Backbone as a printed PyTorch tensor [residue, N CA C, xyz], in Angstrom:
tensor([[[  5.2660, 280.6790,  58.0180],
         [  6.0250, 279.5320,  58.4170],
         [  6.5570, 278.8110,  57.1940]],

        [[  6.1090, 279.1700,  56.0670],
         [  6.5790, 278.5580,  54.8340],
         [  8.0420, 278.8860,  54.6030]],

        [[  8.8160, 277.8430,  54.3380],
         [ 10.2330, 278.0380,  54.0510],
         [ 11.1050, 278.1040,  55.2840]],

        [[ 10.5090, 278.0630,  56.4800],
         [ 11.3250, 278.1720,  57.6800],
         [ 11.9760, 276.8570,  58.0500]],

        [[ 11.4220, 275.7560,  57.5630],
         [ 12.0090, 274.4550,  57.8660],
         [ 11.6720, 273.9560,  59.2520]],

        [[ 10.6560, 274.5410,  59.9020],
         [ 10.3200, 274.1530,  61.2690],
         [  9.8260, 272.7150,  61.3510]],

        [[  9.0910, 272.2820,  60.3580],
         [  8.5430, 270.9290,  60.4120],
         [  9.3920, 269.9080,  59.6850]],

        [[ 10.0400, 270.3140,  58.6260],
         [ 10.7060, 269.3350,  57.7790],
         [ 12.2230, 269.4640,  57.7510]],

        [[ 12.7960, 270.4120,  58.4150],
         [ 14.2390, 270.5780,  58.3690],
         [ 14.6420, 271.4580,  57.2050]],

        [[ 15.9120, 271.6150,  57.0480],
         [ 16.4210, 272.5290,  56.0190],
         [ 16.2070, 272.0200,  54.6050]],

        [[ 16.3410, 270.7070,  54.4200],
         [ 16.2680, 270.1770,  53.0650],
         [ 14.8500, 269.8540,  52.6290]],

        [[ 13.8780, 269.9460,  53.5250],
         [ 12.5090, 269.6230,  53.1830],
         [ 12.2120, 268.1600,  53.4390]],

        [[ 11.0470, 267.7420,  53.0220],
         [ 10.6010, 266.3770,  53.2400],
         [ 11.1490, 265.4870,  52.1360]],

        [[ 11.9030, 264.4780,  52.5260],
         [ 12.4840, 263.5380,  51.5710],
         [ 11.9510, 262.1410,  51.9090]],

        [[ 10.8930, 261.6940,  51.2140],
         [ 10.2910, 260.4090,  51.5600],
         [ 11.2410, 259.2270,  51.4000]],

        [[ 12.1270, 259.2840,  50.4330],
         [ 13.0760, 258.1890,  50.2360],
         [ 14.0200, 258.0770,  51.4370]],

        [[ 14.4500, 259.2120,  51.9560],
         [ 15.3130, 259.2110,  53.1370],
         [ 14.5730, 258.6400,  54.3430]],

        [[ 13.3390, 259.0520,  54.5520],
         [ 12.5570, 258.5770,  55.6950],
         [ 12.3140, 257.0680,  55.5950]],

        [[ 11.9560, 256.5910,  54.4190],
         [ 11.7100, 255.1570,  54.2280],
         [ 12.9930, 254.3590,  54.4460]],

        [[ 14.1030, 254.8810,  53.9600],
         [ 15.3670, 254.1570,  54.1590],
         [ 15.7750, 254.1780,  55.6340]],

        [[ 15.5330, 255.2820,  56.3440],
         [ 15.8380, 255.3230,  57.7710],
         [ 14.9720, 254.3350,  58.5490]],

        [[ 13.6880, 254.2570,  58.2030],
         [ 12.7970, 253.3050,  58.8690],
         [ 13.2590, 251.8770,  58.5990]],

        [[ 13.6230, 251.5880,  57.3570],
         [ 14.0700, 250.2460,  56.9890],
         [ 15.3450, 249.8730,  57.7430]],

        [[ 16.2880, 250.7850,  57.7820],
         [ 17.5540, 250.5060,  58.4840],
         [ 17.3080, 250.3570,  59.9740]],

        [[ 16.4930, 251.2270,  60.5490],
         [ 16.2160, 251.1510,  61.9850],
         [ 15.5200, 249.8390,  62.3400]],

        [[ 14.5420, 249.4330,  61.5430],
         [ 13.8320, 248.1780,  61.7930],
         [ 14.7930, 246.9940,  61.6620]],

        [[ 15.6680, 247.0510,  60.6720],
         [ 16.6240, 245.9560,  60.4610],
         [ 17.6010, 245.8340,  61.6130]],

        [[ 18.1790, 246.9380,  62.0500],
         [ 19.1480, 246.8460,  63.1510],
         [ 18.4550, 246.4960,  64.4620]],

        [[ 17.1790, 246.8620,  64.5870],
         [ 16.4130, 246.4690,  65.7740],
         [ 16.3010, 244.9460,  65.8370]],

        [[ 15.9170, 244.3230,  64.7230],
         [ 15.7800, 242.8670,  64.7170],
         [ 17.1370, 242.1730,  64.8240]],

        [[ 18.1610, 242.7370,  64.2230],
         [ 19.5010, 242.1610,  64.3770],
         [ 19.9540, 242.2370,  65.8310]],

        [[ 19.6550, 243.3470,  66.4860],
         [ 20.0050, 243.5000,  67.8960],
         [ 19.2540, 242.4770,  68.7460]],

        [[ 17.9470, 242.3200,  68.4820],
         [ 17.1740, 241.3310,  69.2370],
         [ 17.7260, 239.9250,  69.0240]],

        [[ 18.0800, 239.6050,  67.7850],
         [ 18.6440, 238.2790,  67.5050],
         [ 19.9530, 238.0780,  68.2620]],

        [[ 20.8020, 239.0950,  68.2640],
         [ 22.0600, 239.0100,  69.0020],
         [ 21.8330, 238.8540,  70.4970]],

        [[ 20.8680, 239.5910,  71.0330],
         [ 20.5770, 239.4840,  72.4640],
         [ 19.9690, 238.1250,  72.8120]],

        [[ 19.1140, 237.6030,  71.9370],
         [ 18.5750, 236.2620,  72.1780],
         [ 19.6760, 235.2080,  72.1080]],

        [[ 20.6410, 235.4080,  71.2260],
         [ 21.7630, 234.4740,  71.1270],
         [ 22.5760, 234.4790,  72.4280]],

        [[ 22.8050, 235.6800,  72.9660],
         [ 23.5300, 235.7940,  74.2400],
         [ 22.7010, 235.1930,  75.3720]],

        [[ 21.4060, 235.4910,  75.3780],
         [ 20.5240, 234.9740,  76.4310],
         [ 20.4290, 233.4570,  76.3750]],

        [[ 20.5080, 232.9100,  75.1980],
         [ 20.4600, 231.4560,  75.0270],
         [ 21.5850, 230.7960,  75.8080]],

        [[ 22.7550, 231.4020,  75.7880],
         [ 23.8870, 230.8510,  76.5420],
         [ 23.7270, 231.0210,  78.0400]],

        [[ 23.0410, 232.0910,  78.4470],
         [ 22.8850, 232.3640,  79.8770],
         [ 21.8360, 231.4480,  80.5090]],

        [[ 20.6840, 231.3260,  79.8870],
         [ 19.6270, 230.5240,  80.5210],
         [ 19.5220, 229.1170,  79.9390]],

        [[ 20.4420, 228.7590,  79.0620],
         [ 20.5490, 227.4140,  78.4940],
         [ 19.2580, 226.9550,  77.8180]],

        [[ 18.5700, 227.8910,  77.2230],
         [ 17.3740, 227.5620,  76.4550],
         [ 17.7140, 227.5780,  74.9820]],

        [[ 16.6910, 227.4870,  74.1750],
         [ 16.8980, 227.5230,  72.7320],
         [ 16.2310, 228.7650,  72.1780]],

        [[ 17.0130, 229.6430,  71.5830],
         [ 16.4560, 230.8570,  70.9860],
         [ 15.7920, 230.4860,  69.6640]],

        [[ 14.5920, 231.0260,  69.4580],
         [ 13.8410, 230.7430,  68.2400],
         [ 13.3070, 232.0590,  67.6780]],

        [[ 13.0310, 232.0610,  66.4000],
         [ 12.4510, 233.2390,  65.7610],
         [ 11.0960, 233.5500,  66.3800]],

        [[ 10.4490, 232.5380,  66.8620],
         [  9.1530, 232.6910,  67.5190],
         [  9.2430, 233.6960,  68.6730]],

        [[ 10.3940, 233.7670,  69.3200],
         [ 10.5670, 234.6800,  70.4440],
         [ 10.4930, 236.1460,  70.0150]],

        [[ 10.7510, 236.4100,  68.7480],
         [ 10.6620, 237.7800,  68.2560],
         [  9.2180, 238.2070,  68.0330]],

        [[  8.3850, 237.3030,  67.5380],
         [  7.0700, 237.7020,  67.0340],
         [  5.8740, 237.0920,  67.7490]],

        [[  6.0470, 236.0720,  68.5490],
         [  4.9110, 235.4470,  69.2090],
         [  4.6200, 236.1680,  70.5230]],

        [[  3.5100, 236.8830,  70.5640],
         [  3.1920, 237.6800,  71.7500],
         [  2.8070, 236.8090,  72.9440]],

        [[  2.3870, 235.5680,  72.7130],
         [  2.0230, 234.6930,  73.8340],
         [  3.2320, 234.2740,  74.6680]],

        [[  4.4230, 234.3870,  74.1090],
         [  5.6260, 234.0450,  74.8770],
         [  6.0050, 235.1200,  75.8860]],

        [[  5.4480, 236.3160,  75.7210],
         [  5.7370, 237.4120,  76.6420],
         [  4.9430, 237.2010,  77.9250]],

        [[  5.6320, 236.7920,  78.9700],
         [  4.9770, 236.6260,  80.2650],
         [  6.0110, 236.8190,  81.3540]],

        [[  5.5270, 236.9740,  82.5380],
         [  6.4230, 237.1130,  83.6810],
         [  6.3110, 235.8890,  84.5930]],

        [[  5.7740, 234.7870,  84.0500],
         [  5.5290, 233.5830,  84.8390],
         [  6.5940, 232.5050,  84.6740]],

        [[  7.2770, 232.5020,  83.5160],
         [  8.2660, 231.4520,  83.2810],
         [  9.5630, 232.0760,  82.7740]],

        [[ 10.6160, 231.2790,  82.7410],
         [ 11.9420, 231.7630,  82.3660],
         [ 11.9590, 232.2750,  80.9240]],

        [[ 11.3220, 231.5490,  80.0240],
         [ 11.3050, 231.9670,  78.6120],
         [ 10.6290, 233.3200,  78.4570]],

        [[  9.5230, 233.5170,  79.1360],
         [  8.8150, 234.7920,  79.0610],
         [  9.6230, 235.9420,  79.6260]],

        [[ 10.2840, 235.6990,  80.7440],
         [ 11.1110, 236.7440,  81.3630],
         [ 12.2850, 237.0790,  80.4580]],

        [[ 12.8820, 236.0650,  79.8360],
         [ 13.9850, 236.3060,  78.8950],
         [ 13.4850, 237.1320,  77.7120]],

        [[ 12.3220, 236.7820,  77.1810],
         [ 11.7610, 237.5400,  76.0530],
         [ 11.5200, 238.9980,  76.4250]],

        [[ 10.9260, 239.2240,  77.5740],
         [ 10.6510, 240.5970,  78.0280],
         [ 11.9540, 241.3530,  78.2190]],

        [[ 12.9140, 240.7410,  78.8820],
         [ 14.2040, 241.3930,  79.1440],
         [ 14.9240, 241.7380,  77.8460]],

        [[ 14.9450, 240.8030,  76.9160],
         [ 15.6280, 241.0400,  75.6380],
         [ 14.9550, 242.1730,  74.8670]],

        [[ 13.6400, 242.2100,  74.8660],
         [ 12.9390, 243.2770,  74.1480],
         [ 13.1920, 244.6460,  74.7930]],

        [[ 13.2460, 244.6990,  76.1190],
         [ 13.5400, 245.9710,  76.7860],
         [ 14.9750, 246.4070,  76.4780]],

        [[ 15.9350, 245.4930,  76.5980],
         [ 17.3260, 245.8320,  76.2810],
         [ 17.4750, 246.2430,  74.8170]],

        [[ 16.7630, 245.5520,  73.9400],
         [ 16.8050, 245.8990,  72.5200],
         [ 16.3140, 247.3130,  72.2560]],

        [[ 15.2790, 247.7130,  72.9650],
         [ 14.7650, 249.0760,  72.7900],
         [ 15.7460, 250.1170,  73.3280]],

        [[ 16.4010, 249.8090,  74.4280],
         [ 17.3870, 250.7500,  74.9730],
         [ 18.5780, 250.8970,  74.0300]],

        [[ 19.0150, 249.7990,  73.4500],
         [ 20.1140, 249.8530,  72.4820],
         [ 19.6580, 250.5840,  71.2230]],

        [[ 18.4180, 250.3730,  70.8510],
         [ 17.8780, 251.0160,  69.6490],
         [ 17.8140, 252.5380,  69.8120]],

        [[ 17.7810, 253.0240,  71.0380],
         [ 17.8180, 254.4740,  71.2620],
         [ 19.1280, 255.0510,  70.7180]],

        [[ 20.2210, 254.3060,  70.8640],
         [ 21.4900, 254.7430,  70.2860],
         [ 21.4200, 254.7350,  68.7620]],

        [[ 20.7180, 253.7430,  68.2030],
         [ 20.5440, 253.7020,  66.7500],
         [ 19.7360, 254.9090,  66.2670]],

        [[ 18.7820, 255.3430,  67.0870],
         [ 18.0410, 256.5640,  66.7340],
         [ 18.9980, 257.7390,  66.6030]],

        [[ 19.9310, 257.8230,  67.5280],
         [ 20.9210, 258.8930,  67.4810],
         [ 21.7230, 258.8320,  66.1960]],

        [[ 22.1840, 257.6570,  65.8400],
         [ 23.0520, 257.5170,  64.6750],
         [ 22.2970, 257.5540,  63.3480]],

        [[ 21.1060, 256.9860,  63.2970],
         [ 20.3800, 256.8950,  62.0320],
         [ 19.5080, 258.1120,  61.7940]],

        [[ 18.7580, 258.5320,  62.7980],
         [ 17.8280, 259.6640,  62.6600],
         [ 18.5340, 260.9610,  63.0120]],

        [[ 19.1570, 261.0050,  64.1730],
         [ 19.9870, 262.1260,  64.5580],
         [ 19.2770, 263.3990,  64.9780]],

        [[ 17.9600, 263.4080,  65.0440],
         [ 17.2260, 264.6140,  65.4440],
         [ 16.2530, 264.2560,  66.5500]],

        [[ 16.2770, 265.0330,  67.6140],
         [ 15.4170, 264.7430,  68.7560],
         [ 13.9380, 264.8720,  68.4070]],

        [[ 13.6040, 265.7560,  67.4690],
         [ 12.2010, 265.9590,  67.0930],
         [ 11.5850, 264.7160,  66.4550]],

        [[ 12.3910, 263.8790,  65.8510],
         [ 11.8710, 262.7310,  65.1060],
         [ 11.9540, 261.4160,  65.8680]],

        [[ 12.4780, 261.4340,  67.0850],
         [ 12.6310, 260.1820,  67.8400],
         [ 11.2890, 259.5270,  68.1410]],

        [[ 10.2940, 260.3030,  68.5520],
         [  8.9860, 259.7360,  68.8520],
         [  8.3660, 259.1110,  67.6030]],

        [[  8.4620, 259.7910,  66.4780],
         [  7.8920, 259.2650,  65.2310],
         [  8.5100, 257.9210,  64.8580]],

        [[  9.8270, 257.8620,  64.9080],
         [ 10.5120, 256.6380,  64.5020],
         [ 10.3040, 255.5180,  65.5220]],

        [[ 10.2390, 255.8500,  66.8150],
         [  9.9890, 254.8240,  67.8380],
         [  8.6010, 254.2160,  67.6740]],

        [[  7.6050, 255.0730,  67.4630],
         [  6.2320, 254.5730,  67.2660],
         [  6.1280, 253.7630,  65.9810]],

        [[  6.7650, 254.2360,  64.9240],
         [  6.7380, 253.5040,  63.6580],
         [  7.3650, 252.1280,  63.8240]],

        [[  8.4860, 252.0570,  64.5210],
         [  9.1480, 250.7780,  64.7480],
         [  8.2170, 249.8240,  65.4830]],

        [[  7.5440, 250.3140,  66.5230],
         [  6.6760, 249.4420,  67.3140],
         [  5.4300, 249.0300,  66.5240]],

        [[  4.8780, 249.9380,  65.7180],
         [  3.7040, 249.6030,  64.8900],
         [  4.0760, 248.5440,  63.8580]],

        [[  5.2390, 248.7120,  63.2230],
         [  5.6800, 247.7110,  62.2490],
         [  5.9520, 246.3640,  62.9190]],

        [[  6.4540, 246.4130,  64.1490],
         [  6.6780, 245.1780,  64.8990],
         [  5.3360, 244.4950,  65.2000]],

        [[  4.3240, 245.2830,  65.5260],
         [  2.9840, 244.7410,  65.7680],
         [  2.4490, 244.0620,  64.5060]],

        [[  2.6380, 244.7160,  63.3580],
         [  2.2220, 244.1000,  62.0950],
         [  3.0030, 242.8160,  61.8090]],

        [[  4.2910, 242.8160,  62.1580],
         [  5.0960, 241.6010,  61.9910],
         [  4.5850, 240.4710,  62.8550]],

        [[  4.2190, 240.7800,  64.0990],
         [  3.6490, 239.7540,  64.9850],
         [  2.3450, 239.2160,  64.4110]],

        [[  1.5360, 240.1190,  63.9070],
         [  0.2450, 239.7390,  63.3370],
         [  0.4380, 238.8800,  62.0930]],

        [[  1.3990, 239.2440,  61.2620],
         [  1.6460, 238.5170,  60.0160],
         [  2.1900, 237.1090,  60.2840]],

        [[  3.1690, 237.0010,  61.1760],
         [  3.8210, 235.7120,  61.3970],
         [  3.0580, 234.7920,  62.3440]],

        [[  2.3070, 235.3630,  63.2930],
         [  1.5630, 234.5320,  64.2350],
         [  0.1010, 234.9640,  64.2950]],

        [[ -0.1810, 235.9810,  65.0660],
         [ -1.5430, 236.4840,  65.2000],
         [ -1.4710, 237.8560,  65.8460]],

        [[ -2.5850, 238.5640,  65.8170],
         [ -2.6000, 239.8970,  66.4050],
         [ -2.3490, 239.7890,  67.9040]],

        [[ -1.4300, 240.5950,  68.4390],
         [ -1.0970, 240.5020,  69.8690],
         [ -2.2840, 240.8640,  70.7650]],

        [[ -2.6840, 239.9370,  71.6100],
         [ -3.7720, 240.1850,  72.5590],
         [ -3.2790, 240.0970,  73.9970]],

        [[ -2.0280, 239.7480,  74.1670],
         [ -1.4300, 239.5860,  75.4840],
         [ -1.2160, 240.9600,  76.1220]],

        [[ -1.7130, 241.1480,  77.3420],
         [ -1.5790, 242.4370,  78.0420],
         [ -0.1080, 242.7700,  78.3090]],

        [[  0.6890, 241.7610,  78.6060],
         [  2.1120, 241.9920,  78.8500],
         [  2.7730, 242.5330,  77.5820]],

        [[  2.3930, 242.0030,  76.4130],
         [  2.9690, 242.4800,  75.1480],
         [  2.6510, 243.9560,  74.9430]],

        [[  1.4130, 244.3530,  75.1980],
         [  1.0150, 245.7550,  74.9930],
         [  1.6850, 246.6840,  76.0090]],

        [[  1.7910, 246.2460,  77.2580],
         [  2.4950, 247.0650,  78.2550],
         [  3.9690, 247.1810,  77.8730]],

        [[  4.5360, 246.0880,  77.4010],
         [  5.9260, 246.1020,  76.9670],
         [  6.1060, 247.0330,  75.7650]],

        [[  5.1510, 247.0370,  74.8570],
         [  5.2280, 247.9290,  73.6940],
         [  5.2280, 249.3890,  74.1350]],

        [[  4.4060, 249.7270,  75.1070],
         [  4.3500, 251.1120,  75.6090],
         [  5.6460, 251.4720,  76.3300]],

        [[  6.1260, 250.5580,  77.1670],
         [  7.3790, 250.8080,  77.8940],
         [  8.5500, 250.9320,  76.9200]],

        [[  8.6400, 250.0320,  75.9570],
         [  9.7390, 250.0710,  74.9910],
         [  9.7210, 251.3480,  74.1650]],

        [[  8.5420, 251.7150,  73.6800],
         [  8.4330, 252.9310,  72.8720],
         [  8.8020, 254.1540,  73.6930]],

        [[  8.3220, 254.2120,  74.9210],
         [  8.6310, 255.3520,  75.7950],
         [ 10.1210, 255.4250,  76.1130]],

        [[ 10.6870, 254.2860,  76.4920],
         [ 12.1090, 254.2660,  76.8490],
         [ 12.9850, 254.6150,  75.6510]],

        [[ 12.6550, 254.0410,  74.5020],
         [ 13.4490, 254.3130,  73.3020],
         [ 13.3380, 255.7830,  72.9080]],

        [[ 12.1450, 256.3370,  73.0020],
         [ 11.9430, 257.7450,  72.6530],
         [ 12.6920, 258.6560,  73.6060]],

        [[ 12.5150, 258.4510,  74.9000],
         [ 13.1400, 259.3460,  75.8840],
         [ 14.6610, 259.2740,  75.8390]],

        [[ 15.2000, 258.0670,  75.7850],
         [ 16.6550, 257.9260,  75.7280],
         [ 17.2020, 258.4350,  74.3990]],

        [[ 16.4990, 258.1610,  73.3100],
         [ 16.9230, 258.6650,  71.9940],
         [ 16.9130, 260.1770,  71.9430]],

        [[ 15.8580, 260.8020,  72.4910],
         [ 15.8020, 262.2720,  72.5240],
         [ 16.9190, 262.8380,  73.3890]],

        [[ 17.1590, 262.1970,  74.5310],
         [ 18.2320, 262.6630,  75.4150],
         [ 19.5810, 262.6260,  74.6950]],

        [[ 19.8640, 261.5180,  74.0230],
         [ 21.1390, 261.3910,  73.3090],
         [ 21.2370, 262.3960,  72.1610]],

        [[ 20.1500, 262.5670,  71.4210],
         [ 20.1560, 263.5210,  70.3050],
         [ 20.3300, 264.9540,  70.7970]],

        [[ 19.6470, 265.3070,  71.8830],
         [ 19.7690, 266.6580,  72.4250],
         [ 21.1880, 266.9060,  72.9170]],

        [[ 21.7860, 265.9010,  73.5600],
         [ 23.1810, 266.0650,  74.0010],
         [ 24.0960, 266.3540,  72.8260]],

        [[ 23.8830, 265.6480,  71.7100],
         [ 24.7100, 265.8710,  70.5280],
         [ 24.4080, 267.2440,  69.9180]],

        [[ 23.1280, 267.6140,  69.8600],
         [ 22.7460, 268.8860,  69.2490],
         [ 23.2650, 270.0790,  70.0500]],

        [[ 23.4090, 269.9170,  71.3590],
         [ 23.8140, 271.0340,  72.2090],
         [ 25.3170, 271.0880,  72.4830]],

        [[ 26.0760, 270.2080,  71.8500],
         [ 27.5350, 270.2760,  72.0210],
         [ 28.0460, 271.6050,  71.5110]],

        [[ 29.0800, 272.0820,  72.1600],
         [ 29.6700, 273.3500,  71.7360],
         [ 30.3510, 273.1760,  70.3910]],

        [[ 30.1970, 274.1830,  69.5790],
         [ 30.8860, 274.2020,  68.2920],
         [ 32.1820, 274.9760,  68.5060]],

        [[ 33.3380, 274.3370,  68.2810],
         [ 34.5960, 275.0400,  68.5180],
         [ 34.7840, 276.1700,  67.4990]],

        [[ 34.9860, 277.3560,  68.0270],
         [ 35.2130, 278.5220,  67.1780],
         [ 36.5630, 279.1100,  67.5800]],

        [[ 37.4100, 279.3420,  66.5870],
         [ 38.7220, 279.9010,  66.8790],
         [ 38.6110, 281.3950,  67.1550]],

        [[ 39.4720, 281.8330,  68.0050],
         [ 39.6030, 283.2590,  68.2700],
         [ 40.1720, 283.9070,  67.0000]],

        [[ 39.6340, 285.0620,  66.5700],
         [ 40.1520, 285.6990,  65.3510],
         [ 41.6560, 285.9700,  65.4200]],

        [[ 42.1800, 286.2980,  66.6050],
         [ 43.6140, 286.5490,  66.7430],
         [ 44.4140, 285.2710,  66.4930]],

        [[ 43.9140, 284.1360,  67.0130],
         [ 44.5920, 282.8620,  66.7890],
         [ 44.5740, 282.4940,  65.3140]],

        [[ 43.4340, 282.7020,  64.6660],
         [ 43.3160, 282.3770,  63.2540],
         [ 44.2800, 283.2340,  62.4360]],

        [[ 44.3690, 284.5160,  62.7750],
         [ 45.2840, 285.4150,  62.0610],
         [ 46.7260, 284.9630,  62.2680]],

        [[ 47.0610, 284.5720,  63.4900],
         [ 48.4160, 284.1020,  63.7890],
         [ 48.7280, 282.8330,  62.9960]],

        [[ 47.7730, 281.9090,  62.9290],
         [ 47.9860, 280.6760,  62.1710],
         [ 48.1720, 280.9720,  60.6850]],

        [[ 47.3700, 281.8880,  60.1560],
         [ 47.4850, 282.2250,  58.7420],
         [ 48.8260, 282.8920,  58.4560]],

        [[ 49.2730, 283.7760,  59.3510],
         [ 50.5570, 284.4450,  59.1650],
         [ 51.6960, 283.4240,  59.1990]],

        [[ 51.6000, 282.4490,  60.0860],
         [ 52.6200, 281.4050,  60.1680],
         [ 52.6570, 280.5920,  58.8820]],

        [[ 51.5040, 280.2480,  58.3520],
         [ 51.4500, 279.5030,  57.0980],
         [ 52.0490, 280.3030,  55.9460]],

        [[ 51.7660, 281.5990,  55.8960],
         [ 52.3140, 282.4480,  54.8410],
         [ 53.8330, 282.4970,  54.9490]],

        [[ 54.3440, 282.6320,  56.1640],
         [ 55.7880, 282.6650,  56.3700],
         [ 56.4270, 281.3470,  55.9380]],

        [[ 55.7840, 280.2120,  56.2610],
         [ 56.3140, 278.9160,  55.8540],
         [ 56.3470, 278.7980,  54.3340]],

        [[ 55.3030, 279.2410,  53.6650],
         [ 55.2590, 279.1940,  52.2010],
         [ 56.3470, 280.0690,  51.5990]],

        [[ 56.5560, 281.2690,  52.1770],
         [ 57.6010, 282.1630,  51.6660],
         [ 58.9750, 281.5200,  51.8050]],

        [[ 59.2270, 280.8560,  52.9400],
         [ 60.5030, 280.1880,  53.1410],
         [ 60.6890, 279.0640,  52.1300]],

        [[ 59.6190, 278.2880,  51.8810],
         [ 59.6960, 277.2180,  50.8920],
         [ 60.0030, 277.7760,  49.5110]],

        [[ 59.3910, 278.8790,  49.1640],
         [ 59.6310, 279.5090,  47.8620],
         [ 61.0770, 279.9880,  47.7500]],

        [[ 61.6160, 280.5670,  48.8300],
         [ 62.9960, 281.0290,  48.8200],
         [ 63.9630, 279.8600,  48.6520]],

        [[ 63.6650, 278.7260,  49.3410],
         [ 64.5230, 277.5430,  49.2350],
         [ 64.4770, 277.0010,  47.8120]],

        [[ 63.3000, 276.9460,  47.2220],
         [ 63.1780, 276.4730,  45.8420],
         [ 63.9140, 277.3960,  44.8850]],

        [[ 63.7810, 278.6900,  45.1020],
         [ 64.4330, 279.6640,  44.2400],
         [ 65.9530, 279.5360,  44.3620]],

        [[ 66.4320, 279.3750,  45.5860],
         [ 67.8690, 279.2290,  45.8150],
         [ 68.3810, 277.9350,  45.1900]],

        [[ 67.6200, 276.8810,  45.2790],
         [ 68.0750, 275.6170,  44.6900],
         [ 68.0890, 275.7020,  43.1700]],

        [[ 67.1680, 276.4380,  42.5730],
         [ 67.1660, 276.6020,  41.1250],
         [ 68.3760, 277.4310,  40.6800]],

        [[ 68.6980, 278.4730,  41.4340],
         [ 69.8400, 279.3120,  41.1040],
         [ 71.1230, 278.5180,  41.2340]],

        [[ 71.2120, 277.6610,  42.2650],
         [ 72.4010, 276.8390,  42.4340],
         [ 72.5550, 275.8320,  41.3030]],

        [[ 71.4430, 275.3020,  40.8330],
         [ 71.5110, 274.3140,  39.7680],
         [ 71.8820, 274.9740,  38.4350]],

        [[ 71.5640, 276.2460,  38.2480],
         [ 71.9170, 276.9660,  37.0260],
         [ 73.4060, 277.3220,  37.0010]],

        [[ 73.9990, 277.5230,  38.1180],
         [ 75.3930, 277.9360,  38.1970],
         [ 76.3430, 276.8110,  38.0070]]])
């Protein structure tokens, strides 16, 4: 199995690439959440706060703020599945990057507030990771399985012959114009 690239791809393991992909994915995830909270703020006439990103106690299904937080986090994960397609681009790595994103988010919650103990937060983390992984894999597989356009050899030969004929005509015109200018 050595050299086949089954685990690491054709170019091998590039830690700098993986770290930069994780950083970009985490950044666009938080930017997406901020944008969605900004939109939600206008809809439910509340005040969006950074606390809504990291405070696990706000995640509930009992009040409007909690429902908005849950909804925004679910929508953010679904949108982030598209980011997986664009940033990671391989279906094999969607689960790894989705879990990493959620683990780093857990550490962010712990750092800024406290370790998440809310059952709704943990269920939401599982749902978000699953949804992001499944949708990301689906999108990546669709891209990976697209047909690669291959020209028919006869068409390619015809196109090449046409190009050669055009070049020959251009050369004849140039040659004729040079002869005319000499006379």
